[in-house]
N, C-alpha and C positions, 0 to 999 in steps of 0.2 A: 504494499500500500504506499509505503513512503519510500520510495525510490530515490537514492542520491544521484547528483549528477552524474558521479561516476557510473552508477548503474545504468543510467540512461544512455550515457556515451557507449558503454559497452554493449548494450542491447542494439543500438543503431550500427554499431560496427558489425555485428552478426547479420542484422536484418536486412541490410541493402548490399547490393553488389557494386555499385558505382559510389565512389566517395563524394561525387557532387551532390547525392541525394542525402546524405548523411544529416546535414544542417536541417533539412525539412523534417526529417524523423524526429530530431532532438527536439525541435520547436514544438511539433505536434504533441509528443509525449508530454513535454513539460506542462502544456496547457492542459491536458486531461485531468479530470477529477479522479483523485486517487482512489476514491471511495467505490467508484465503477469497477476499477480492477479488483479492489480487495473482495467486493461482493461476487463478482464473475467467478474469481477464483474459489471462493467458498461454495458457490452454488455447483461448480464441476466437482470439487472435492465431495460434496454431499450427494451427489446423484440428482441434484435438482435442475437438471437440464434435459431438454427434449431429446429424443434419439434422433439427432441430425443425419445420422448414417441411413437409418430406417425411413426417415422422411425423404431423403434426397433419392435413394434408391429405388422407390416406390411411387415417386412423382411421375406421373403419366404425361410426359411432356419431353420433348428434345432438351437436352442439357448440355452445358460445357463446364469444364473446370480448366481454370487457367493457373498455371504455376510457373514460377521462376526457375530457371535451371541451377540457381545458387540459393535457393530458400532452404535455410537450416531448419525451419521450424515444421516442415512438412515430409512426411514420410512417403516417398515415391511409390514404393510397393503397395502403400494402402490406397493411394489414389488410382492406381492401375486397377486393384481389387473393386474398388468403388466402382469404376467404370464397367467393369466385367460384370458386375451384380446388379447394375441398374437396368430398370426396363425402359423401354423405348429408346430412343437414340442419345446416347451420352458419349460425348468426345473430350480427351484430354489434350489440352496444348500446353507445350511447355515453351517458354520464351527464353531465349539463350541471354546471357549477360544481364541476368535479372535475378533480384532476390524475393523478398516477400511483399513487394509493393509494385506490381506490373503497372498499375495506372500511374504511378510516379515515374517509375524507372523506364518504362517503354510505353509512353502514352499513345504513340501513333500507331503501333503495332496493336496495343489493346483497344483502341478505337476502332481499327480495321476488323478485328475480331468480333467485336460488339455489333458493328454494322452490318457486316456479313452474316452473323448469326442472325441478326433481327430481320434482314431482308429475306434470308431463307424461311424463317419461320412465319413472316407475315405475309410471304407471298402466295400462301395456300388459299 
């Protein structure tokens, strides 16, 4: 809940691939309400969290998962299993030279992914 500036810097070092985005993550993290992080962690630890895996894999619509190839917080095998176990059409897209924040680190690629996906879905 009470992250030090050093903790925030260390988290930013791990979360982003490109050094140029580090300052944005540090600033955003510094502005967040620490109680939100504490309550989120408490809910996860106590099992007060909806079954995101079950909800996602059984959602009956096309889906995409976008992941950075240098995201240290995501288990790639888990993502692959999630795609394999999802009903309907689910695609995993991995962005190169990207950490945990594709919209920040690869905004042009992310916009294209979203636009292409929306065009495909809404053209029906």
